[in-house]
Phi, psi and omega in degrees: 000322180295320179294325179298316179296319180295316180298317179295321178297318180294317181296314179297319178298316179295319178298317179298317180295318179295317180296318180290325181287341179283340179288142178293314180262114186293342182264001185248130173244123182263124179261145178299140177084357179260124181278148181254172175058044178232151176225136178240128181234134177235137180199168175223156178210153177225132174233152179233128179209142178288144179296149179239005175204165180224147177238123181241144175258112184248125184238155174227133181237132177230150180227135178210162180288335181241156182295307187302313179296326179295315180292317181298315179296319180295317178299321179298316178297316181298316179297320180294318180295312181298318179298316179299316180294320178296321179296333177282350180105007176284128182290148178301326180291344180263007177237113184227145174290124179265324178198154175216120184226144177233127182232141170281149175253126186257151177269108179258357185286330182256024181054032179227079185287006180269005181254120177274126182253355180173188181222146179240131177243127176243127180229131180233133174246141176263124184241126177261119176263110180275349173242112186297334180289353178264353187298304182300312179296321180296317179294317179297318178296321178295319178296316178298325182279353176131356178291138176231014174215130170239115187270359177137161179235132177247118175270132187210185180250141178290332178226083183292000000 
């Protein structure tokens, strides 16, 4: 039995030596399922820079008993806001419709939710201010022109 163990150890050793000598690169052992010629790099970085532009969501909401007057009034407000912003020097490409929604308004006071009592139109434009000194004046001008919702301002970089 002892001779058998010695013989098996010698055979396994010889097979290992033959397998290793068959490799082109004597220092490399290739395992099944392991891909070659790859490099993985992991890193982190932090940069700090002041924002050079702002993006604001400016909205106008109108309510009317009929659909057409609600949409017409909302469109009129939107045109006035866009015109005001353009007059300030905001480029047309920096003013985009972000959303336009029309909702029926239901009467819930008489426990009869099947009665429509009016319509609500919500319109939001996304405005990119490339000059930060125009943000405050631009928002105030939009409110004066008919905006009744400002959904937030995001200060960001034009080239992050």
